[in-house]
N, C-alpha and C positions, 0 to 999 in steps of 0.2 A: 504494500500500500504506500502511495506517495501522497504528499500534502502540498497544497499551494494556496496562497492568499489571493483572492480575486481583487481586481482593482476597485470594485464596488465596495464601499465601506460596510463592515459588518457581515460580509458573506465570505465563507470559505468553501472552496470546492475540494472535497475529499476524493482523491483519485485512487482507484483500486486497480492493481495489475490484472491483466486478463487471465482467465482461468481456462485451461485446456484449449488454447488458441483462440478464445473468444475476444470480444471487443473490450477495451478499457472501460471500467465502470467509474462513473462520476456521480457523487451525491452532493449537490449544493446544500450547504447548511447556513440558514439565516439566523443571525444572532441579534437579540435585542433585550428589552426590559419590559416588565409589567407596568404599563403607564410611563409617561414621560414628563407630564406637567406637574412638577413638584417644586414649590418655591424654595424648599430647603436645598435643592440641588444648585441653586444660585449661591446660597450662603456657603455651601461646601466646596464651591469652586468648579463644579462640572460645567455649569452654564456661566458665561462671563457676567461680571457684575452689571446690573442694570437690564438684564435680559427680561423681556416681558413675556407673559404666557403665550401670546400669539406668535412669538419668535422662536419658541423652544423647539418645535418640530423640525424646522430647517436646520438648526444647529445639531440636534439629535441625529439627523440624517448624515452628518459628517462621519459618524462612528458606527451607525447601525443600519440594518436593512429591513428590520421588521419591528413593529411595536404591538404589544398586546393591549387592546383597549379595555381599560378597567371600568370606565364610566357606564358601559353597557350592562354591567352587573348591578350597579346601584340604581339605574333608571333605564327605562325602555329606550332602545336605539331609535333615533329619529333620522329619517332620510335627509332632511334639510341640513342638519348639523354635520352628518357624515359626508354629505356632498361637498360642503365647504372645506372639510378636513382634507378630502382627497385633492381638491383643487390646489391647496397650498402645500401639499406634501411633496418632498423631493421625488423625482421621477423613478428612482430605484426603490422607493419605500413600499413595503407590503404591510398588511395588517392581519392580526387575529382579533376576534371579538368574543368577549365572554358572554355567555347566555345570562339573561337577566335573572336575578335572585328569586323572582316570583315563580320561577320554574325549577329552581334547584334547592335553595335554602328555605324559602317560605312559600311553598306551592299554594297557588290560589285555585279556587274551584273552576275558574274560567281560564285555566292555563293554556288550553288549546287556542283560545282567542288571543291570548298573550303571545303565543308562538307565531301566529300569523302576523301580528303587529311587529314582532321582532324581525321576521323574514323581510317584511316590507321596509323596515328601518335600516337594515344593513345592505339593502340592494345597491346603493350607490358605490359600495366598495368594489363591486364587480369582480374583475379578474385580479384585483389587488388583495382580495380576501384569501388568505392561506388556510384559515381554519376557524371554525366556531368552537370555542373552548367551553366545555360543560363541566363545571366544578361542583362536586357534591360535598357536603359537610361531613365531619367525622361520625356523626350519629346516623348517617345514611348507610346502614349495614345491608347485608345481602339477605334481607327477609323476602318473603313471597310478595308482600305489598310493594316493596321497593323494586323488586325485579320486574313486576308487572308495570309499574310506573315508568321505569327506565325503558322498557320495550316500547311502550306507547310514545314516549318522548322521542326516541330515536326514529320511530316511524314518522313522526311529525317533522323531523329534521332531514328526512330522506332527500337526497339530491345535493346537500351541502357537505363540504369537507368538515367532518366532525371529529373532535378529540375529547375524550372523556377522562376526567381526573377523579379518582376515588381517594378518599382519605381513610376509609375503614379497611382494615387488613382482610376482612372476610371476602373481599372481591378478588383477592390475589390467588385465584384458582383456575385450573385449566378450562373448565366449562365456560367461564366468563371470557377467557381469551379466545376460545373457539367461536363463541357467539359474536364477539366483536369482529373477529376475522371474517366470519360469514357476511356480516353487514358492511365490511370495509370501513370500520370505525377505528380510529387510532386510540390506543391506550396511552395516556400521558405518563411518561416517566417522571418520577419526583425525587428530589433530594430535600429531605426535611429531617427534623430530629428523630433519633432512634428511640422512640417511646412506645410502650405497649399499646397495641391496637392500631397503630398508624400503618398506612400502606407502605410496603418496603420499596427500596430502589430495585428496579428490574431492567433488563435489557430486552424485554419482550416487544416484538413488532407485530401488531395485529393488522396493520394496513400498509401494504407495500408502497402506497402512494407517498406517505410521509410519516416520519416519527416526530414526536413532540416531547420536549423535556422542560420542566420548570424547576428552578432552583429557589427554594424558599428560605434557605439558611438553616442552621442547626442549633438555634437558641432554645435549649430545653427549658430553661427557667422562664422564658417569656412566652412559650408557645400557648399555654392555656391561661395566660395572665389577663386576657381581654384587652390588652393595650397593644395596638398595632405597632407602636414605636419600639416596644420591647420584643414583640413576637418576631419582627422581621429585621432586627438589628444583628447582623452577622456579616463577617468579612471572610470569604473563602481564601484559603492559602493555595499557593501553587501546587502543593502536594495533593490537596483534595481535588483540585481541578484535573490534575494529571491522572489520578485514579479514575475519575469519571471518563476522561478521554479514552483510556486504555480498556477499562472494564465495561463501559456502557455505550459511549457515543460511537466509537469506531465499529463495534459489532452491530449496532443498530443501523449505522449508515451503510454497512455492507448489504443490508437487506431492504433498503428503502430508496425511493427515487429522490427524496429530498428530506431535509430535517429542519426543525424549528426549535430554537433554544432560547428561553427567556429567563431573566433573573428577577425575582420578586423581593429581594432583600434591599428595599428602596431606602431604608434609613441611612442617613449620612452619605447619600450618593454612592453606596457600596455596590448597588446593582450595576450601574454603568461601568464602574471601575472593574468589577469582576467580569463583566461581559467583554470588555476590551481585552482583558488579560486572557480569557478563554479563547478568543479569536486568534490571538498571537500564539497561544499554545497549540491550537489546532493547525495553524499555518506553519508550525515548526520554527517560530521566531522566538528570540530570547528577549527582545525589547518591546516597548510599547509603540504601536503603530497608530497614527492618527490619520483620519480621512481628510 
C-alpha cells in the first residue's frame, strides 16, 4: 500500500498495490470536523482573530474537504439555509448531515412526516452530500422495539447515503452487520472512551461505497458529566492516531470506495488540530501541512 496527499486540502488518496495483476486500488479519504462554526476556535487560534461566523467556512476549507453539519441534529434542515451554505462553500467542500434528534434521541409520533421534511431540507446539498449521519443515544439498545424502529427509519431513508452510529454495545453483533450490509448502510466506526456498555472500535465495513469514522475523544471523566465542554475535551496523541491508521483506517479503506473521517473533540480547537495531524499521518508526512 502506498500513500499520497492530494492537492485538495483535507483529502488523502490511499493507494493500494494491485492484487494478482489487477488495477491499482485508490480510496479517497475526506477528513474534517463535526461542525465548524465555533467562536472558541477564534480564541484558540485556529481561525484568525476577528474572523466572523460567515467567514469561517472559507477558511475551514483551506484545511479540510468535508464538514459534518451539526445544526441539522438540533433543528430541522431547511433548504433555504443549506442552499446559501452551498453557494458560499469552497468548490472542493463536501458535507455530511446529521439526522434531526426528533428521529433519533427524542422520537416524535409524526417522525415519518419529520423524515420527509428532512429529505426536502437537505436537497440543496445535492451531489455534495456524502452521507446522512444517524446517531443513536447510549440507551438505544438492541431491543425488539428499537430494531423495528430502526428498520422503519432506514426504509424511510432509502435512496440516501446513510451511516448509522450506535452507542450501545448490544449492536456490535454479526446479524446487525449483515442486515446493514444487505441494505448498503454504513456502520460508523467510533473512537470514544473505553467504558462498559459503549460501542467498541471496529474495522467493520458494511457498505463498500464508503466507510465513516468519528473521533469523539477518550475523556472518561467527562463522558457522562452532561457538560459538553468536558465530554469532548480531548487531544489525540500521534501514537493513538497511528494505531487507528494501522489497525482500522487502512483495513477499512482497502474494502471501500471512499472514506469519511471527522473529529468531534471540538473543545479548544482540538478537533481541527487532530484532523490536520491525521491527514499528515495518512499522507506519510512528518510535519504539518496547510492548504
